[in-house]
Backbone bond lengths (Angstrom), bond angles and torsions (degrees), N, CA, C in turn:
res aa  C-N    CA-C-N  psi(-1)  N-CA   C-N-CA  omega(-1)  CA-C   N-CA-C  phi
1 M - - - 1.435 - - 1.436 111.42 -
2 P 1.412 120.40 125.50 1.456 121.29 177.29 1.435 117.43 -58.10
3 Q 1.277 117.85 142.67 1.527 121.96 -171.83 1.481 110.07 -56.13
4 S 1.415 118.88 -38.14 1.481 122.43 -172.24 1.632 102.87 -70.77
5 R 1.153 121.32 -37.69 1.492 124.16 -179.16 1.504 109.33 -69.51
6 R 1.320 120.99 -39.20 1.410 129.05 176.77 1.562 111.42 -60.91
7 N 1.359 112.25 -44.23 1.397 120.53 176.56 1.478 112.14 -57.94
8 F 1.369 119.23 -49.07 1.284 125.77 -176.96 1.478 112.16 -63.27
9 I 1.360 118.66 -44.28 1.421 121.65 -179.74 1.585 113.56 -67.75
10 Q 1.300 113.77 -31.22 1.464 122.10 176.11 1.527 108.87 -61.93
11 K 1.443 115.35 -51.49 1.423 117.77 -177.07 1.523 110.32 -65.70
12 S 1.299 122.38 -31.93 1.416 123.48 -177.51 1.533 107.73 -72.90
13 A 1.273 123.97 -14.34 1.514 122.58 -179.57 1.470 107.41 -74.94
14 L 1.314 118.84 -10.67 1.493 116.88 179.19 1.578 110.14 -66.47
15 A 1.274 112.58 -27.03 1.571 117.81 -177.88 1.521 109.89 -84.17
16 F 1.201 120.16 -4.20 1.397 114.76 -177.98 1.665 112.45 -119.77
17 A 1.401 117.36 8.92 1.342 124.72 168.78 1.533 110.14 -45.77
18 G 1.281 124.09 134.00 1.399 123.62 172.71 1.584 116.88 91.58
19 T 1.399 109.32 -10.42 1.501 119.80 173.67 1.451 111.69 -102.62
20 T 1.323 116.23 172.08 1.390 118.46 171.52 1.459 117.75 -56.89
21 S 1.302 122.43 128.08 1.388 128.50 -176.89 1.495 109.68 -63.03
22 F 1.466 116.86 152.22 1.462 118.15 178.06 1.497 106.41 -123.48
23 P 1.265 118.19 151.65 1.334 124.37 -173.91 1.564 115.24 -55.70
24 F 1.229 118.13 -38.02 1.429 125.53 -179.11 1.420 113.79 -68.51
25 I 1.413 118.58 -24.94 1.451 121.70 -176.09 1.570 110.83 -77.47
26 G 1.301 116.74 -44.48 1.428 124.14 175.42 1.514 105.80 63.44
27 K 1.317 115.21 -136.97 1.479 121.31 -173.60 1.584 112.39 -69.60
28 A 1.221 117.17 -13.17 1.406 121.17 175.18 1.524 116.07 -64.42
29 A 1.356 117.55 -11.91 1.358 125.78 -175.65 1.589 109.22 -70.30
30 A 1.275 113.05 -12.04 1.586 118.93 179.60 1.410 110.70 -79.42
31 F 1.348 121.97 -8.15 1.463 121.58 174.25 1.534 116.36 -58.47
32 H 1.226 118.23 160.94 1.592 117.06 179.77 1.490 106.11 -91.80
33 T 1.363 113.78 154.27 1.381 117.94 173.84 1.474 124.81 -55.40
34 K 1.266 119.23 138.24 1.430 123.70 -178.83 1.535 104.33 -107.52
35 N 1.394 112.07 132.75 1.391 120.88 -179.43 1.577 108.75 -66.54
36 K 1.286 117.48 120.40 1.440 121.55 179.04 1.586 118.06 -55.08
37 T 1.321 109.30 -20.50 1.448 112.25 -178.29 1.573 112.33 -77.04
38 E 1.370 112.00 -7.12 1.496 118.00 179.01 1.557 113.93 -79.01
39 Y 1.358 110.33 -15.79 1.450 116.27 -178.47 1.519 110.57 -79.97
40 S 1.276 118.65 138.38 1.493 118.21 -175.31 1.542 117.01 -75.86
41 L 1.346 114.04 -14.90 1.545 120.06 178.44 1.402 110.13 -129.66
42 P 1.392 115.57 130.85 1.463 117.22 177.74 1.573 116.66 -69.25
43 I 1.161 117.65 146.74 1.568 115.46 -175.24 1.559 105.69 -116.36
44 G 1.219 113.79 134.62 1.558 121.84 175.57 1.537 110.47 -131.81
45 I 1.303 112.79 -173.86 1.477 118.72 179.33 1.537 102.31 -133.69
46 A 1.404 112.08 139.49 1.475 122.58 170.93 1.452 108.92 -84.35
47 G 1.374 116.79 129.30 1.452 120.66 -167.44 1.527 115.51 -60.52
48 Y 1.287 116.91 -24.97 1.416 122.88 170.06 1.529 121.71 -44.74
49 T 1.347 107.92 -36.13 1.362 122.82 176.53 1.577 110.39 -47.12
50 F 1.335 114.90 -36.50 1.437 123.10 -170.54 1.582 112.65 -107.43
51 A 1.360 108.72 33.11 1.578 119.47 -172.75 1.609 105.14 -60.91
52 K 1.215 118.59 -28.58 1.541 120.59 -173.08 1.497 110.14 -100.20
53 F 1.343 119.53 16.81 1.390 119.44 -171.03 1.594 106.25 -135.97
54 D 1.229 119.04 151.65 1.585 119.42 168.36 1.429 109.84 -81.08
55 L 1.376 113.87 173.97 1.506 119.91 -172.46 1.560 108.92 -67.05
56 D 1.280 123.88 -35.13 1.398 123.84 -179.88 1.552 111.51 -61.50
57 Q 1.277 110.52 -42.89 1.428 117.03 -179.01 1.593 111.86 -70.39
58 A 1.228 114.38 -38.66 1.517 119.60 174.63 1.493 109.17 -62.97
59 I 1.205 118.23 -43.88 1.561 121.88 -177.02 1.591 105.08 -63.73
60 A 1.257 118.66 -44.17 1.482 122.36 178.04 1.496 112.54 -54.71
61 M 1.332 111.09 -46.25 1.507 114.92 -177.64 1.479 112.47 -69.08
62 M 1.421 115.07 -34.27 1.402 115.94 179.42 1.559 111.95 -71.37
63 K 1.291 118.32 -35.31 1.468 125.61 174.23 1.614 108.28 -56.06
64 R 1.247 113.29 -51.99 1.461 119.24 -178.13 1.630 109.44 -57.62
65 L 1.331 115.12 -38.42 1.407 120.62 -174.96 1.567 107.44 -87.96
66 D 1.165 123.27 -6.08 1.513 127.32 178.63 1.541 106.53 61.98
67 I 1.252 117.68 45.90 1.539 123.35 177.87 1.618 107.32 -106.75
68 R 1.333 115.86 129.35 1.355 120.92 -167.54 1.538 111.60 -114.55
69 Y 1.385 120.81 -2.23 1.408 120.00 -176.16 1.562 109.79 -128.59
70 L 1.291 117.13 131.33 1.451 126.85 -175.28 1.541 115.59 -123.39
71 S 1.244 118.48 130.63 1.344 120.71 160.37 1.589 112.10 -95.98
72 I 1.321 109.33 111.67 1.497 123.14 -168.00 1.551 109.66 -68.94
73 K 1.327 116.98 118.48 1.425 117.64 172.12 1.506 109.74 -100.15
74 D 1.455 107.21 151.89 1.541 108.95 -167.95 1.523 112.10 -71.33
75 I 1.429 115.26 -3.57 1.486 115.89 172.79 1.407 111.39 -63.88
76 H 1.391 121.12 -24.46 1.469 126.19 -173.40 1.644 107.89 -103.90
77 L 1.253 110.68 -27.91 1.462 116.42 175.60 1.452 113.93 -142.96
78 P 1.331 115.48 88.58 1.524 118.80 -178.87 1.443 118.15 -45.15
79 I 1.309 113.30 142.77 1.562 114.67 -177.89 1.546 108.35 -62.91
80 N 1.235 123.59 -31.38 1.557 125.63 177.01 1.497 115.55 -84.40
81 S 1.375 117.64 19.73 1.392 122.67 -176.08 1.586 109.19 -65.98
82 N 1.357 120.34 142.57 1.390 123.14 174.87 1.410 110.98 -78.32
83 E 1.308 121.72 179.15 1.497 129.12 -175.06 1.586 106.88 -62.76
84 D 1.292 112.24 -47.90 1.544 115.21 -173.75 1.554 110.76 -64.77
85 K 1.377 113.21 -36.25 1.556 111.33 179.23 1.527 108.85 -69.46
86 I 1.197 118.99 -36.66 1.519 122.22 -178.58 1.505 109.18 -63.65
87 K 1.338 118.70 -46.08 1.490 126.11 179.84 1.514 104.97 -59.74
88 E 1.413 118.82 -46.93 1.363 117.25 -175.49 1.625 115.12 -62.89
89 V 1.412 109.18 -36.80 1.525 111.45 -174.47 1.657 101.03 -75.72
90 L 1.288 121.44 -47.01 1.452 122.02 178.86 1.436 110.21 -53.76
91 A 1.290 123.08 -44.55 1.421 121.55 -179.75 1.502 109.41 -61.69
92 K 1.257 121.48 -50.79 1.526 123.88 170.93 1.521 115.97 -39.44
93 L 1.309 113.27 -50.77 1.360 121.63 -174.71 1.478 111.17 -70.91
94 A 1.531 117.79 -40.11 1.345 114.91 177.85 1.551 115.20 -72.10
95 A 1.333 116.54 -23.60 1.478 116.17 173.15 1.417 114.18 -68.69
96 A 1.384 114.97 -24.06 1.476 116.59 179.15 1.537 113.31 -95.95
97 N 1.337 113.95 10.53 1.322 122.38 -176.82 1.602 116.06 56.96
98 I 1.382 112.29 39.04 1.501 114.47 -178.87 1.574 105.27 -110.59
99 N 1.298 115.33 141.48 1.453 120.17 -171.56 1.555 101.94 -106.74
100 P 1.255 119.16 117.93 1.461 126.22 169.82 1.596 109.77 -79.00
101 Y 1.243 113.46 103.56 1.503 116.81 -162.21 1.620 107.11 -102.90
102 T 1.316 116.24 -16.09 1.450 120.89 176.28 1.536 113.36 -160.37
103 V 1.217 120.73 172.73 1.466 124.89 173.14 1.570 112.95 -119.28
104 G 1.175 119.78 147.71 1.517 122.22 171.65 1.404 110.62 132.43
105 V 1.233 119.27 -179.76 1.487 128.46 12.76 1.577 110.74 -77.50
106 I 1.381 114.39 128.22 1.459 125.28 -179.22 1.457 110.80 -111.61
107 Y 1.392 115.83 121.83 1.595 121.11 179.66 1.429 107.62 -89.16
108 M 1.327 116.68 132.53 1.457 122.82 -174.52 1.544 107.64 -124.77
109 R 1.412 110.24 102.45 1.615 117.50 -177.87 1.333 112.27 -113.90
110 S 1.393 119.07 11.48 1.448 121.93 -174.94 1.569 107.17 -159.86
111 K 1.369 119.05 157.70 1.389 117.46 176.77 1.582 110.48 -65.97
112 Q 1.282 116.92 -31.17 1.457 116.50 174.22 1.428 117.79 -65.33
113 A 1.425 113.74 -26.38 1.496 115.07 179.39 1.593 107.02 -82.28
114 V 1.285 116.69 -21.26 1.399 116.61 176.27 1.685 111.55 -75.42
115 D 1.378 105.21 -42.96 1.511 109.72 174.32 1.487 112.22 -55.12
116 D 1.325 109.56 -49.41 1.644 115.56 -174.44 1.563 109.76 -62.96
117 A 1.313 120.11 -32.00 1.477 127.83 -177.51 1.540 106.32 -68.03
118 F 1.382 118.84 -48.90 1.387 122.33 -175.89 1.618 109.61 -71.45
119 A 1.314 116.68 -39.99 1.464 120.69 173.66 1.545 112.96 -58.13
120 Y 1.319 111.85 -43.28 1.451 120.24 -177.24 1.643 107.69 -62.09
121 A 1.316 113.77 -51.38 1.534 118.15 175.71 1.440 112.98 -48.00
122 K 1.342 116.69 -52.93 1.446 121.63 -179.43 1.500 111.83 -61.40
123 K 1.321 120.87 -38.51 1.497 120.44 -178.87 1.497 111.87 -71.03
124 V 1.290 114.59 -33.18 1.593 124.25 175.47 1.533 106.96 -72.48
125 G 1.246 121.76 -24.48 1.512 120.31 -174.83 1.558 112.64 84.53
126 V 1.233 119.62 28.63 1.586 117.61 176.48 1.589 110.53 -115.26
127 N 1.258 109.18 150.46 1.504 110.70 179.04 1.463 117.15 -105.19
128 M 1.451 118.73 24.93 1.378 126.45 172.26 1.465 114.03 -149.45
129 I 1.321 116.53 146.80 1.382 127.13 176.40 1.495 111.42 -121.14
130 V 1.229 116.75 126.70 1.573 122.00 167.74 1.500 105.73 -86.71
131 G 1.335 115.26 109.45 1.391 121.63 -175.38 1.561 119.10 -143.02
132 V 1.371 109.38 165.11 1.464 117.75 -179.93 1.545 112.66 -128.84
133 P 1.306 117.34 80.84 1.406 123.27 178.34 1.613 108.47 -77.63
134 T 1.229 116.44 139.16 1.452 121.70 171.73 1.523 113.89 -64.86
135 Y 1.268 120.85 154.69 1.457 117.95 -173.75 1.570 112.06 -58.14
136 D 1.242 117.14 -40.04 1.512 111.78 -179.76 1.377 116.90 -75.98
137 L 1.442 117.77 6.12 1.516 113.63 168.65 1.609 109.41 -114.36
138 L 1.251 117.97 15.53 1.382 118.56 174.76 1.599 116.18 -63.14
139 D 1.241 116.50 -35.68 1.419 128.67 175.45 1.532 108.99 -62.05
140 Y 1.332 116.58 -51.93 1.512 122.51 179.49 1.503 109.58 -70.37
141 T 1.413 120.99 -35.89 1.339 119.01 177.26 1.396 113.45 -65.54
142 E 1.381 117.61 -36.89 1.531 123.17 178.48 1.579 106.18 -62.69
143 Q 1.284 118.51 -38.24 1.527 117.49 -178.89 1.481 110.40 -64.80
144 K 1.373 116.97 -36.11 1.499 121.75 179.90 1.523 109.42 -64.68
145 V 1.394 112.02 -45.36 1.430 118.67 177.99 1.533 113.97 -51.82
146 K 1.373 113.73 -47.47 1.289 119.75 178.06 1.550 118.34 -65.95
147 A 1.234 115.10 -42.08 1.332 126.10 178.59 1.583 114.74 -64.31
148 T 1.278 115.70 -35.75 1.489 121.71 -172.52 1.499 112.74 -111.40
149 N 1.286 117.83 -2.45 1.530 123.24 -174.85 1.458 108.26 49.96
150 T 1.263 120.01 42.08 1.521 122.02 175.34 1.509 108.74 -115.26
151 K 1.315 117.58 133.56 1.348 129.53 175.36 1.521 111.00 -69.76
152 I 1.438 111.80 144.98 1.467 117.26 164.61 1.498 111.82 -125.57
153 A 1.371 111.15 126.47 1.497 114.54 -178.92 1.461 105.77 -108.89
154 I 1.359 116.98 111.06 1.584 120.74 -171.11 1.487 106.66 -82.22
155 H 1.245 119.60 128.44 1.526 131.24 -175.30 1.497 115.48 -85.02
156 N 1.281 124.17 122.10 1.431 121.08 172.90 1.587 112.39 -88.57
157 H 1.342 108.96 144.36 1.534 109.80 -167.58 1.540 111.55 -121.63
158 G 1.194 120.51 19.22 1.549 127.98 175.06 1.470 113.75 80.63
159 P 1.276 110.67 -173.52 1.586 119.41 -166.12 1.617 111.06 -59.05
160 E 1.293 118.80 -20.81 1.479 118.56 -175.51 1.614 106.46 -84.94
161 D 1.281 118.71 -10.07 1.532 122.05 -176.84 1.454 111.46 -80.73
162 A 1.359 120.32 116.57 1.466 118.76 175.53 1.500 115.60 -70.20
163 L 1.334 115.66 -18.54 1.529 116.53 -177.44 1.523 112.52 -91.90
164 Y 1.264 114.36 -57.16 1.554 124.20 -170.22 1.489 114.01 -131.26
165 P 1.311 121.60 71.29 1.339 120.48 -176.61 1.518 112.65 -66.13
166 G 1.328 118.47 -43.37 1.462 122.28 -176.87 1.519 110.82 -133.11
167 P 1.337 117.63 170.38 1.429 119.42 179.87 1.475 118.89 -49.15
168 A 1.341 111.95 -41.52 1.557 118.64 -176.69 1.477 110.50 -62.00
169 D 1.393 120.26 -29.33 1.396 125.35 179.64 1.616 110.44 -73.25
170 V 1.247 113.79 -26.93 1.478 117.88 174.27 1.670 107.01 -81.49
171 Y 1.194 115.06 -53.92 1.519 117.46 -173.14 1.598 110.71 -59.98
172 N 1.284 115.06 -38.93 1.509 113.18 179.29 1.534 116.11 -70.56
173 R 1.355 116.62 -11.36 1.392 119.46 176.79 1.555 110.54 -92.31
174 I 1.354 114.55 -19.58 1.563 113.84 -172.52 1.487 112.79 -127.10
175 K 1.349 115.66 1.53 1.595 116.86 -178.38 1.538 111.53 -60.98
176 N 1.218 123.47 -22.04 1.445 122.03 178.99 1.517 109.75 -111.07
177 R 1.245 119.68 15.78 1.451 122.57 171.85 1.495 111.11 -96.73
178 D 1.329 110.66 -177.39 1.505 120.61 171.15 1.567 113.62 -41.90
179 A 1.364 120.66 131.31 1.358 128.16 -175.35 1.564 109.79 -61.98
180 R 1.424 122.17 -14.69 1.280 124.06 175.95 1.498 115.99 -84.11
181 M 1.335 113.27 -1.05 1.456 117.50 173.68 1.558 111.35 -97.18
182 G 1.264 115.89 119.30 1.567 117.46 -167.94 1.568 109.46 -139.09
183 L 1.391 107.71 -152.57 1.511 119.23 -173.71 1.558 106.45 -115.47
184 C 1.343 114.90 145.36 1.394 123.62 147.72 1.485 111.19 -110.20
185 L 1.296 112.33 101.07 1.578 115.64 -167.62 1.518 105.35 -83.06
186 D 1.423 115.26 114.77 1.363 122.41 170.82 1.430 111.71 -87.74
187 I 1.390 121.53 98.06 1.515 123.18 -165.99 1.450 111.50 -65.07
188 G 1.383 120.98 -31.50 1.413 122.94 179.45 1.613 108.25 -65.60
189 H 1.294 110.26 -62.12 1.554 114.33 179.95 1.581 110.38 -56.55
190 A 1.285 119.88 -36.70 1.452 121.15 179.04 1.488 110.15 -59.30
191 T 1.361 114.57 -48.92 1.394 118.72 175.45 1.521 123.09 -57.36
192 R 1.369 105.24 -39.48 1.566 113.67 172.63 1.500 113.76 -65.04
193 A 1.393 116.97 -26.17 1.394 124.01 176.65 1.485 118.64 -86.98
194 G 1.427 113.82 0.44 1.428 116.50 172.01 1.500 113.63 98.62
195 A 1.430 115.81 3.01 1.425 115.21 -177.52 1.516 113.05 -79.92
196 N 1.378 113.10 148.29 1.426 122.65 169.45 1.544 111.08 -90.03
197 L 1.390 112.41 105.71 1.453 121.07 -171.48 1.488 115.50 -51.07
198 E 1.386 110.68 -49.65 1.411 115.10 -173.79 1.521 117.40 -66.26
199 K 1.443 108.69 -30.57 1.456 116.69 172.98 1.472 114.43 -71.24
200 A 1.342 113.67 -36.03 1.405 116.57 178.77 1.470 113.70 -68.49
201 I 1.263 113.16 -38.07 1.622 119.99 176.99 1.416 109.66 -57.01
202 S 1.432 116.74 -47.24 1.479 126.30 -175.09 1.643 106.37 -70.13
203 D 1.282 115.45 -49.76 1.480 116.74 -170.95 1.639 114.39 -71.34
204 Y 1.366 110.98 -23.01 1.397 113.42 -175.49 1.423 114.78 -120.01
205 K 1.373 117.11 18.24 1.323 123.04 -169.09 1.545 115.18 -59.86
206 N 1.295 120.00 -25.69 1.443 119.55 178.39 1.502 111.99 -79.47
207 R 1.315 120.98 -7.68 1.466 126.22 178.53 1.536 112.17 -115.97
208 L 1.234 119.91 7.15 1.397 129.44 -169.73 1.563 106.48 -91.31
209 Y 1.343 115.96 96.68 1.563 119.59 -171.57 1.536 113.50 -108.68
210 D 1.394 114.90 -17.75 1.546 111.78 -179.89 1.613 103.42 -158.12
211 L 1.237 115.58 161.20 1.391 126.19 -176.34 1.673 110.13 -131.77
212 H 1.205 120.13 131.33 1.407 124.29 157.35 1.406 115.47 -104.51
213 I 1.412 119.62 118.40 1.387 128.16 -166.31 1.613 111.36 -103.67
214 K 1.144 112.25 125.62 1.509 117.43 178.95 1.536 107.01 -164.70
215 D 1.278 113.03 175.90 1.635 117.59 -178.76 1.560 101.93 -131.29
216 V 1.359 112.16 156.57 1.422 124.55 -179.20 1.503 114.83 -129.88
217 T 1.212 118.19 152.19 1.537 120.99 -179.36 1.455 116.35 -70.59
218 A 1.464 118.03 -25.24 1.376 119.85 -173.74 1.461 104.58 -155.85
219 A 1.352 120.86 151.11 1.424 130.60 172.04 1.464 114.02 -84.10
220 S 1.309 116.22 59.56 1.531 122.81 -173.70 1.486 101.79 -162.11
221 K 1.280 109.32 173.47 1.552 118.77 178.86 1.494 111.26 -59.50
222 E 1.259 115.38 -29.16 1.573 123.66 -175.97 1.523 111.39 -73.67
223 G 1.393 116.67 -17.43 1.303 119.85 -176.84 1.499 114.03 -59.33
224 K 1.431 117.30 139.48 1.380 120.44 -176.16 1.699 106.31 -119.70
225 A 1.402 110.55 163.44 1.429 117.32 177.97 1.605 111.94 -68.65
226 I 1.244 111.59 139.03 1.553 119.12 -178.07 1.469 109.94 -149.38
227 E 1.317 120.54 157.92 1.524 119.36 176.26 1.510 112.16 -53.40
228 I 1.283 108.06 146.28 1.482 113.63 175.71 1.516 116.53 -58.46
229 G 1.198 114.33 130.49 1.527 113.25 -175.64 1.497 117.52 105.77
230 R 1.313 113.52 -25.21 1.339 123.94 -174.39 1.535 113.30 -96.53
231 G 1.385 121.78 -9.91 1.315 128.07 -171.84 1.625 110.29 -103.74
232 V 1.333 111.55 -148.61 1.441 118.51 -170.00 1.503 109.86 -105.41
233 I 1.291 122.65 -7.87 1.545 125.62 179.46 1.529 109.53 -72.94
234 D 1.270 120.02 127.60 1.463 131.17 169.41 1.554 112.39 -76.39
235 F 1.248 111.29 86.70 1.524 115.07 -178.51 1.496 115.12 -64.62
236 K 1.208 116.19 -31.86 1.483 122.55 -178.53 1.613 106.31 -69.28
237 A 1.265 118.09 -35.73 1.482 118.62 177.71 1.569 112.99 -77.21
238 L 1.377 111.54 -34.10 1.468 121.93 -178.98 1.595 105.58 -63.89
239 I 1.358 114.16 -53.82 1.462 114.54 179.08 1.547 117.26 -64.06
240 K 1.288 115.58 -32.47 1.494 116.05 168.08 1.468 114.50 -57.18
241 A 1.395 115.63 -48.13 1.413 123.41 -175.13 1.521 105.22 -65.77
242 L 1.235 124.02 -36.66 1.528 123.31 -178.98 1.509 107.45 -70.20
243 E 1.314 118.49 -43.17 1.473 120.26 -173.78 1.681 104.58 -73.43
244 K 1.255 120.63 -33.18 1.379 120.22 178.16 1.528 114.72 -57.84
245 I 1.444 115.22 -36.92 1.488 118.69 -177.63 1.575 107.35 -93.13
246 N 1.264 115.48 -0.92 1.535 123.29 177.65 1.562 102.75 58.69
247 Y 1.380 111.78 57.36 1.442 116.46 177.41 1.512 111.80 -63.53
248 K 1.375 114.26 131.83 1.467 125.66 -173.81 1.606 113.40 -96.25
249 G 1.265 119.93 -13.15 1.301 118.66 -174.14 1.543 117.86 -86.75
250 V 1.404 120.01 -161.34 1.431 123.44 179.97 1.501 108.74 -104.15
251 C 1.398 114.50 149.22 1.402 116.66 170.38 1.516 105.81 -105.39
252 S 1.382 110.03 102.52 1.506 113.32 -174.82 1.559 108.37 -95.53
253 V 1.355 114.26 120.42 1.499 120.34 171.45 1.401 110.63 -67.60
254 E 1.310 117.25 129.84 1.465 127.28 176.05 1.532 106.32 -122.01
255 F 1.265 118.76 97.74 1.477 125.20 -172.79 1.527 109.44 -98.37
256 E 1.268 114.19 117.54 1.567 122.02 -168.53 1.490 111.72 -119.50
257 K 1.417 114.81 11.42 1.438 112.77 176.00 1.542 106.53 -111.49
258 D 1.383 114.52 149.70 1.403 113.19 -173.90 1.633 116.89 45.59
259 M 1.356 105.67 54.48 1.584 107.41 -176.91 1.516 116.18 -72.45
260 T 1.296 120.62 -12.76 1.403 125.44 173.22 1.565 112.57 -81.17
261 D 1.279 119.13 -20.32 1.463 125.94 177.46 1.524 113.17 -147.69
262 P 1.351 111.34 66.12 1.475 115.07 -171.38 1.484 122.60 -87.68
263 M 1.448 113.60 5.30 1.413 108.15 -169.70 1.445 118.37 -75.62
264 A 1.301 125.05 -33.42 1.381 123.99 171.84 1.549 110.58 -61.99
265 G 1.192 118.48 -49.76 1.494 119.96 178.99 1.516 115.03 -58.84
266 M 1.396 115.58 -40.88 1.385 118.12 173.95 1.523 116.31 -63.77
267 A 1.382 113.96 -38.35 1.461 117.88 177.29 1.521 109.59 -66.79
268 E 1.332 119.89 -49.28 1.426 122.09 173.70 1.652 110.72 -47.72
269 S 1.344 115.14 -53.43 1.451 123.69 -167.63 1.551 105.54 -65.59
270 I 1.377 119.52 -45.05 1.300 118.75 -175.91 1.412 115.76 -73.78
271 G 1.342 111.15 -39.20 1.544 123.99 166.74 1.535 114.60 -44.79
272 F 1.365 111.25 -54.76 1.478 115.09 176.23 1.401 120.10 -60.74
273 F 1.402 112.30 -39.57 1.529 113.90 179.18 1.469 107.73 -73.06
274 R 1.321 123.27 -37.27 1.405 119.34 173.60 1.560 112.91 -60.26
275 G 1.316 112.98 -39.43 1.486 114.65 177.81 1.529 115.00 -62.96
276 M 1.383 115.49 -33.38 1.394 117.60 176.35 1.511 113.40 -69.74
277 L 1.382 116.03 -41.92 1.422 116.32 168.34 1.415 123.50 -59.84
278 A 1.369 115.59 -30.71 1.463 119.28 174.29 1.573 109.23 -74.22
279 C 1.252 119.33 -30.11 1.387 121.44 -177.61 1.631 107.91 -77.24
280 N 1.327 111.96 -27.47 1.464 116.05 -175.00 1.603 110.11 -89.77
281 S 1.346 117.29 -7.25 1.432 118.12 -175.48 1.492 109.14 -87.59
């Protein structure tokens, strides 16, 4: 293991003291706890990470990782949930000191789907949706944004996505629309689509509302999900770019490798990202 990577991982172990030890941490687990408020960027988790797990299991993993922000996926709280179900889920999250800061990703292929998404956000009590409206629904989506004062952060999904492969494909569709329409920048998919992350962050800073953080093996369509720090993304440059624009959103890790057994990979990824933040502070 390169010395620089070892240093980052060792620093990240500060955040895991008092929790179950992870194999990658090793002797570094003896470090003292670092107050999470010392990090310059808040870290969350995108709910799709837990697609193979129920809500209780997802909460347990988040508690072990000391992560307090969650983008709720409809896997764990269906869009058509009644009031009692929503109260139940929100109570579980509150008991675990987890803040559901947004909902999504939600795909919007009809006006009814747009209506349902905005009603869902209101019932859950969040002021932002991570969504993917089709082009023909952007006008209607903008109307809902104005009517509800709810932001929408449109998610890019890489070279396979016919609508929004990269961040420019989102920005060019919303740049002249209501300022509450912006981007959820998925840095892995953006990299696979050929985007320059630092330039995208700088160019679209006024519309950058959310981030999905991951790493990939190659800056091409063939790139695959991998633990953060093991792929091609320059996280030092990424963090500097975010700090330069004074990014106010959450950096939500979306771990898509080994999704049936993600704990070790998530711990390594979050640890590395925290280590990078610590080294950058």
